N, C-alpha and C positions, 0 to 999 in steps of 0.2 A: 763604171765608166770614169775615165780620167778627164778632168777639166783643166784648161789652161788658166792658171792663177796669175800669169804675168800681168803686171800693172793693175792689180786688184788688192784690196785690203779691207779691214774692218776695224772699227773702234767700238768700245763699250764703255758705259758709265764706270768710273773708278769708285768702287764701293769702299776702298781702303784709304780714301783721301783723309789725311789727318791735319794738314796745314793748308792755308790758303795758296801757298806756292806749289802744292802738289797738283798734278793734272786732273782735269775734270773727266777726261776720257783716256783710255789706254787701249792699245791693240797692236796690230802688225800690218805690214803692207809689202808687196813685192813690186819693185820698180826696176824695169828692164832686166828681170831675172835675179835681182839681188834682194834678199830679205832684210827688212828694217823693223825695229820697234818703233811705235808711234805713241807720242804723248800729245794731248790736245787740251787747250784751255778755252773756255768761253771768253769772248772778248769783253762783254759787259753784262752786268746784272740787269735783269729785266728786258733782255733782248727778245725780239719776237721769236717764240718757240718754233714757228713754221719756217723760219729762215735764219737759223743760228749762224753766227760768224765765229770761226775758230782760228786759233793760232796753233801751229804744229812744231814739234821738235822730232827729228828723225835720227835714230842711232842705228848703224848697221848691226845686225844680229851677230855677225861673225866677230865683231869687236867687243861685244859685251854679252856675257852668258845669261843675263836676266833682264827683265824690263827695267829701263832707266829711271832714275829719279832726276829728271831733267828740269831745267829752269825754263820759264816761258821764253819763246823766241820773240824778238822785237818785230813789230809789224813790217818794218822795212827789210827784214831779213827773209821774209817769206816770199819765194819767187813767183807766186801766182796770186 
């Protein structure tokens, strides 16, 4: 059975994090039919694990062949 993956995605813990600037989570997402790599950072140490706050960086998959080594987005840059 085929599923509609439009406007869906997933992130996983980044087990390859070597520096504090590397994302805590990585994955991919489909937004309006276009595929993106996702990098996400925890906003603050000690945050409530039941309601984590994340910052995201999205890079279109067709513009980059592998997962990005992105820098954290500024909170005011996140549209939601």
